[in-house]
matplotlib code that plots the C-alpha trace (Angstrom):
import matplotlib.pyplot as plt

x = [-56.6, -57.2, -57.2, -60.9, -62.7, -59.5, -57.6, -59.8, -59.7, -55.9, -55.4, -57.6, -55.5, -52.3, -53.6, -54.9, -51.6, -49.9, -47.6, -45.4, -45.1, -45.9, -45.9, -48.4, -47.8, -50.0, -48.9, -51.9, -51.8, -48.5, -49.8, -48.3, -50.4, -49.3, -50.4, -48.4, -49.1, -47.4, -44.0, -40.6, -39.3, -41.3, -38.7, -38.2, -41.9, -40.8, -43.9, -43.6, -43.6, -43.3, -39.6, -39.0, -36.7, -37.5, -35.2, -36.2, -34.6, -35.0, -36.9, -33.2, -32.8, -35.2, -32.8, -29.8, -31.3, -32.1, -28.7, -27.3, -29.6, -28.0, -24.9, -26.7, -28.0, -24.4, -23.1, -20.7, -22.1, -24.4, -27.3, -26.3, -22.5, -21.0, -20.2, -16.7, -15.9, -16.7, -14.9, -12.2, -11.4, -15.2, -15.5, -18.0, -17.7, -19.6, -17.6, -20.6, -21.9, -18.6, -18.5, -22.3, -23.9, -25.1, -26.0, -29.7, -29.6, -28.5, -31.2, -33.9, -32.6, -31.9, -28.3, -28.6, -25.5, -25.7, -25.2, -21.8, -19.8, -18.5, -17.8, -16.6, -16.5, -17.9, -15.1, -15.3, -14.1, -16.8, -18.3, -14.9, -14.2, -17.6, -16.9, -13.4, -14.9, -17.6, -15.0, -16.2, -20.0, -22.1, -25.3, -28.6, -30.0, -28.4, -27.7, -30.5, -33.1, -35.4, -36.0, -34.6, -34.3, -30.8, -30.9, -27.5, -25.0, -26.5, -27.0, -23.5, -21.9, -24.0, -22.6, -19.2, -19.6, -20.9, -17.9, -15.4, -17.6, -17.9, -14.7, -16.4, -17.7, -21.6, -22.7, -21.1, -22.7, -26.2, -25.7, -24.2, -26.5, -29.9, -30.4, -28.8, -30.2, -33.5, -33.2, -33.8, -32.3, -33.5, -32.5, -29.3, -27.4, -25.6, -27.4, -25.0, -26.0, -29.7, -30.7, -31.1, -34.0, -35.9, -34.7, -37.2, -36.3, -37.1, -39.4, -40.4, -43.7, -43.5, -47.0, -50.1, -50.2, -46.6, -46.7, -43.7, -40.1, -36.8, -35.1, -31.9, -30.5, -30.5, -29.3, -28.3, -24.5, -23.1, -22.7, -26.6, -26.1, -27.0, -29.9, -31.1, -29.5, -31.3, -33.2, -36.0, -39.1, -42.5, -42.4, -39.0, -40.0, -42.7, -40.1, -38.6, -42.0, -42.6, -39.5, -40.7, -44.3, -43.1, -40.7, -37.4, -38.4, -38.2, -40.7, -38.1, -38.0, -34.6, -34.1, -32.9, -32.7, -34.2, -37.8, -36.0, -34.4, -37.9, -39.3, -36.5, -37.1, -40.6, -40.8, -37.9, -39.4, -38.8, -41.6, -41.7, -42.2, -44.6, -46.9, -49.2, -47.4, -45.7, -46.4, -46.2, -43.3, -39.9, -38.4, -35.2, -35.5, -39.2, -42.0, -44.6, -48.2, -51.7, -54.3, -57.3, -55.9, -54.3, -50.6, -48.8, -45.1, -43.9, -41.0, -41.0, -38.4, -37.8, -35.0, -35.1, -37.8, -38.8, -40.9, -41.4, -44.2, -44.3, -46.9, -47.1, -50.3, -49.1, -52.6, -54.0, -50.6, -50.8, -48.3, -48.9, -46.1, -46.2, -43.3, -43.4, -41.2, -42.8, -45.9, -46.8, -46.0, -48.5, -51.9, -50.8, -50.0, -53.1, -55.5, -53.7, -53.7, -57.1, -58.4, -57.0, -58.2, -61.5, -61.6, -60.4, -63.0, -60.3, -61.4, -59.1, -55.7, -56.5, -56.4, -54.2, -55.8, -58.0, -56.9, -58.8, -61.0, -60.7, -57.5, -55.6, -51.8, -49.2, -47.5, -44.5, -43.1, -42.8, -41.6, -38.0, -35.5, -35.2, -32.4, -29.9, -27.7, -29.7, -32.9, -34.4, -37.8, -38.4, -41.7, -43.4, -46.7, -49.2, -52.3, -52.4, -51.6, -48.6, -46.5, -43.4, -41.1, -38.9, -35.8, -35.5, -32.4, -31.4, -31.0, -34.4, -36.1, -34.4, -35.7, -39.0, -39.7, -40.7, -39.7, -36.6, -38.8, -42.2, -44.5, -46.9, -49.6, -49.4, -52.8, -52.8, -54.0, -52.7, -50.1, -47.4, -48.6, -49.9, -51.2, -49.3, -51.6, -50.1, -49.8, -49.8, -51.4, -48.5, -47.9, -49.7, -50.6, -47.9, -47.8, -45.3, -44.3, -42.9, -42.0, -39.9, -40.5, -37.8, -37.7, -40.9, -39.4, -39.6, -36.3, -37.2, -39.4, -39.9, -41.5, -41.0, -39.2, -36.4, -35.5, -34.5, -33.0, -33.8, -30.9, -32.5]
y = [26.6, 26.2, 29.6, 28.8, 31.8, 33.9, 32.0, 33.3, 36.9, 36.7, 35.8, 38.6, 41.1, 39.9, 39.9, 43.3, 44.7, 43.0, 41.0, 38.6, 36.1, 35.7, 33.1, 33.6, 31.6, 31.1, 29.6, 28.9, 26.7, 25.3, 24.2, 25.8, 26.5, 28.2, 29.3, 30.5, 32.8, 33.5, 33.1, 33.5, 35.5, 36.8, 36.0, 32.4, 32.0, 29.3, 29.1, 29.9, 26.9, 26.5, 26.0, 29.5, 31.6, 35.5, 38.1, 39.3, 42.7, 44.1, 41.3, 40.0, 42.2, 40.1, 37.0, 38.9, 40.0, 36.4, 35.3, 38.4, 37.4, 33.7, 35.5, 37.6, 34.2, 33.0, 35.9, 36.6, 40.1, 42.4, 44.5, 47.5, 47.3, 50.0, 49.0, 50.4, 47.9, 45.1, 46.9, 49.1, 50.7, 51.6, 55.5, 58.2, 61.8, 62.5, 61.6, 61.0, 58.5, 57.0, 56.2, 55.5, 53.7, 50.2, 47.1, 47.7, 51.1, 49.6, 47.1, 49.3, 52.1, 54.8, 55.0, 58.2, 57.7, 58.5, 56.0, 57.3, 54.3, 54.8, 51.8, 49.0, 46.5, 43.0, 41.1, 38.9, 41.6, 44.1, 44.7, 45.1, 47.8, 49.4, 49.9, 51.3, 53.8, 55.5, 57.3, 60.4, 59.6, 62.5, 61.9, 62.6, 62.8, 62.5, 58.8, 57.1, 60.0, 59.3, 56.3, 56.6, 53.6, 52.5, 50.4, 49.1, 50.6, 49.6, 46.0, 46.0, 47.1, 44.3, 41.9, 42.9, 42.5, 39.0, 38.3, 39.3, 37.4, 34.2, 34.1, 33.6, 35.8, 37.0, 34.7, 31.5, 32.7, 33.0, 29.4, 27.8, 29.4, 29.6, 28.3, 24.6, 24.1, 25.1, 22.7, 25.6, 24.2, 27.2, 30.0, 31.8, 35.3, 34.9, 35.6, 33.4, 30.4, 30.7, 27.5, 29.4, 26.9, 28.2, 31.9, 34.7, 37.7, 41.1, 43.4, 47.0, 48.4, 51.8, 51.8, 49.4, 49.2, 48.2, 45.8, 44.3, 44.6, 42.9, 45.1, 46.8, 45.8, 42.2, 42.3, 44.6, 45.3, 43.1, 46.0, 45.5, 41.9, 41.7, 44.1, 42.9, 40.1, 36.9, 34.9, 32.6, 30.8, 31.4, 28.3, 28.9, 32.6, 31.2, 29.0, 32.2, 33.4, 30.0, 30.9, 34.3, 33.0, 29.8, 31.2, 30.5, 27.1, 26.2, 24.0, 21.0, 21.4, 23.0, 25.5, 28.7, 31.3, 31.4, 32.4, 35.4, 36.5, 36.5, 38.4, 40.9, 41.4, 41.9, 44.1, 46.3, 49.1, 52.7, 54.9, 55.6, 59.4, 58.2, 55.5, 55.0, 53.5, 50.5, 50.6, 52.7, 51.1, 49.3, 46.3, 44.6, 43.4, 43.8, 46.5, 46.3, 47.2, 47.7, 46.2, 47.4, 46.3, 43.1, 43.2, 42.3, 41.7, 42.6, 43.3, 44.4, 44.1, 45.3, 45.1, 46.8, 44.5, 42.0, 42.7, 40.7, 41.1, 39.1, 39.9, 37.6, 37.5, 36.0, 35.8, 33.9, 31.9, 33.2, 34.5, 35.7, 36.0, 37.6, 37.5, 38.9, 39.8, 43.1, 45.3, 47.8, 47.5, 48.7, 48.5, 45.0, 43.5, 44.9, 43.7, 40.1, 39.8, 41.3, 38.3, 36.1, 37.9, 38.0, 34.4, 33.8, 36.2, 38.7, 41.8, 43.7, 45.7, 49.3, 51.7, 55.0, 57.8, 60.4, 64.1, 66.0, 68.6, 72.2, 71.8, 75.0, 75.0, 77.6, 76.4, 78.6, 75.9, 73.2, 75.1, 74.1, 71.5, 68.1, 65.8, 62.9, 61.8, 60.7, 62.0, 65.6, 66.9, 70.5, 71.5, 74.7, 76.6, 78.2, 79.6, 77.8, 74.3, 72.4, 70.6, 68.3, 68.2, 65.2, 65.0, 61.5, 59.8, 60.5, 56.8, 56.0, 58.8, 57.8, 54.2, 54.7, 57.8, 59.9, 63.6, 64.4, 66.3, 65.5, 67.4, 66.1, 67.6, 67.1, 66.7, 67.3, 64.5, 66.5, 69.2, 66.7, 64.1, 64.2, 62.2, 62.3, 61.1, 59.5, 61.5, 58.5, 55.3, 52.9, 55.0, 54.3, 57.0, 57.6, 59.1, 61.7, 63.2, 66.7, 67.3, 68.7, 72.3, 74.4, 78.1, 78.0, 75.5, 71.6, 69.9, 66.5, 64.9, 61.2, 58.9, 55.4, 55.0, 57.3, 60.4, 63.6, 66.5, 70.0, 71.4, 74.7]
z = [6.6, 2.8, 0.9, -0.3, -1.8, -1.0, -3.8, -6.4, -5.0, -4.9, -8.3, -9.4, -7.2, -8.7, -12.2, -11.8, -10.4, -13.4, -11.0, -13.1, -10.2, -6.4, -3.8, -1.0, 2.2, 5.4, 8.7, 10.9, 14.2, 12.8, 9.5, 6.4, 3.2, 0.0, -3.4, -6.2, -9.5, -12.7, -13.7, -12.1, -15.3, -18.0, -20.6, -19.7, -18.9, -16.2, -13.7, -10.2, -7.9, -4.1, -4.6, -6.4, -4.3, -4.1, -3.0, 0.4, 0.5, 4.1, 5.4, 5.6, 8.7, 10.9, 9.9, 10.9, 14.2, 14.9, 14.5, 16.3, 19.3, 19.3, 20.3, 22.9, 24.4, 24.4, 26.1, 23.3, 22.7, 24.7, 23.2, 25.5, 25.3, 23.3, 19.7, 20.3, 23.1, 20.7, 17.8, 19.1, 15.7, 15.1, 15.0, 13.3, 12.9, 16.2, 19.3, 21.4, 18.9, 18.5, 22.4, 22.9, 20.1, 21.0, 19.0, 20.4, 18.7, 15.3, 15.7, 16.3, 14.0, 16.5, 15.9, 13.9, 11.5, 8.1, 5.4, 4.4, 3.9, 0.5, -1.8, 0.3, -2.8, -3.2, -1.3, 1.7, 3.9, 2.8, 6.4, 7.9, 5.1, 5.8, 9.7, 8.5, 6.0, 8.2, 10.3, 8.8, 8.7, 10.1, 12.4, 11.0, 14.5, 17.9, 18.9, 20.7, 20.1, 17.0, 14.8, 11.3, 9.2, 8.0, 4.9, 4.9, 7.5, 10.8, 10.1, 8.4, 11.6, 13.4, 11.0, 11.7, 15.4, 14.8, 12.7, 15.5, 18.1, 16.0, 13.9, 10.6, 7.8, 8.1, 5.1, 6.9, 10.4, 8.7, 7.1, 10.2, 12.8, 10.9, 7.5, 8.0, 11.7, 10.5, 7.6, 5.0, 1.8, -0.7, 1.9, 1.1, 1.8, -1.3, -4.7, -6.6, -4.6, -5.6, -7.9, -11.3, -12.0, -9.2, -9.0, -9.4, -11.6, -10.7, -12.9, -13.0, -14.4, -16.1, -17.1, -17.0, -20.8, -21.2, -18.3, -16.4, -17.9, -16.5, -13.9, -15.1, -11.6, -10.8, -7.2, -4.3, -3.7, -1.1, 1.2, 1.8, 2.7, 6.4, 5.5, 2.3, 0.4, 1.9, -0.8, 0.2, -0.6, 0.9, 3.0, 4.3, 5.5, 7.3, 9.2, 10.3, 11.4, 13.4, 15.4, 16.3, 16.9, 19.1, 21.4, 19.4, 18.0, 14.3, 12.5, 12.8, 16.3, 16.6, 19.3, 17.2, 20.2, 23.6, 24.6, 26.2, 23.0, 21.2, 24.1, 23.7, 20.0, 20.3, 23.5, 23.2, 21.1, 20.1, 18.8, 14.9, 14.0, 11.2, 12.9, 10.0, 7.0, 8.7, 12.3, 15.6, 17.0, 15.9, 18.0, 17.4, 13.7, 13.6, 13.2, 15.7, 14.2, 15.6, 13.7, 15.4, 19.0, 17.5, 17.9, 14.7, 14.1, 10.6, 8.2, 4.6, 2.0, -1.7, -3.9, -7.4, -8.9, -6.1, -2.9, 0.4, 3.0, 6.4, 9.0, 12.3, 14.5, 17.8, 19.6, 16.5, 15.8, 12.3, 9.9, 6.3, 3.7, 0.2, -2.2, -5.6, -8.6, -9.6, -9.0, -6.5, -2.9, -0.1, -2.0, -3.5, -0.2, 1.6, -1.1, -0.9, 2.9, 3.4, 1.3, 3.8, 6.7, 5.4, 4.8, 8.4, 9.8, 11.1, 9.6, 7.5, 7.7, 8.9, 6.1, 6.3, 8.2, 6.3, 6.3, 8.9, 7.0, 8.5, 10.1, 9.8, 10.4, 10.5, 7.1, 7.8, 10.2, 7.8, 4.9, 4.0, 2.6, 4.3, 2.8, 3.1, 0.3, -2.7, -1.3, -0.8, 0.0, -0.7, 1.4, 0.1, 0.8, -1.3, -0.2, 3.1, 1.4, 1.8, -1.1, -1.1, -4.1, -4.5, -6.7, -8.2, -9.0, -12.5, -13.3, -11.9, -13.6, -16.9, -16.6, -15.5, -17.7, -14.7, -14.3, -12.4, -9.9, -8.6, -6.4, -4.1, -1.9, 1.9, 3.3, 7.1, 9.4, 12.4, 13.2, 12.8, 10.3, 6.6, 3.9, 0.7, -2.1, -5.3, -8.3, -10.8, -11.0, -10.3, -6.9, -3.4, -1.0, 1.6, 5.0, 6.2, 9.5, 9.7, 13.5, 16.3, 16.1, 17.3, 17.2, 14.9, 12.5, 12.1, 12.2, 10.7, 7.9, 8.4, 5.6, 4.3, 7.8, 6.6, 8.6, 6.6, 8.7, 7.7, 5.9, 4.5]

ax = plt.figure().add_subplot(projection="3d")
ax.plot(x, y, z, "-o")
ax.set_aspect("equal")
plt.show()
């Protein structure tokens, strides 16, 4: 398919959102089509091309999961074998989690372990050190009970298992098992290896009037590598999608994993407490969405100034990718992908649900503090209405010019789910789950895939 009329609409959307640069890719029936927009870096003014490499953020997790499934195919690791049998020195604060947590629970984010790994540094042994440094990490939730996204730790533990099983460091495993066999010249897990002539630079937007400015943090720490440090082009991300959509076969004909491995990744699922923002289920390295009855496999990724969105529709043999170096996330990707879906006659991405007018709740069951290190939500009630106040990271607040504390209203969808409308023009609406009521009080708040236990 050519983008046709969608190309004009996509350009309008990217301009409206003040996106410095973007690459959009479409894989349909085995044919790849792409379009580019803007510049790699507002300082250099170099135009985005099909060869521009963007930071993929957490979309990296799908790459890592795929490499892990190769080892499963080979019998070197097993999804339901305790991590401790693979890494005898592995230990966290909770004895049950120490003994029971498995690679499957790391892949689908039901391990429940807090991201308490300290500073493991930037050396080659970073994932080995992370495993050593979580001996006192507490549980956010009991192992295997509820989905709670792990930005770095879960996939770092998987990377260490891979290193022990394969006898190489994680970066070399990714190169030797995926990038080189698939013929991906631009994809790398090491930021320093990205060709500077084709590297997108991240940007933040503090106001639409000011427009994009360079990010103060140009890459994630190496601790986030297996969960966030792959850089790639739109075309090469679509090669990853090809593997998922075609039973483990890359576009160049290389068999990356078995058909059974892809089936396991897509059908081994756990429910997501907030099903609306990303999807109702989580597979192994993939989110599973429902677009009006169509199954969609997905993963998103963001670094500090770059964003990646991948959606795969198996029944249509279709994949869409959007890579940007700035701009909003949810509303932007929806507008871009809706333009393509319209062109294909496939409808649009389902919107977030509307609040339920007249729904009366016992607000006392939700009131409290829900927090994890670095993020706290204080839920309060006033005249039958619920509000969530968030404490921002001081560095984030200082750079963006936002206040240290922001209060959002929570508009009920049901007794456990809420819409959280934005308070400014640069934000998108979000959804929130507050659930698991015990003795009259909810135990957890789940939003943006993250799980926050009640602490007060």
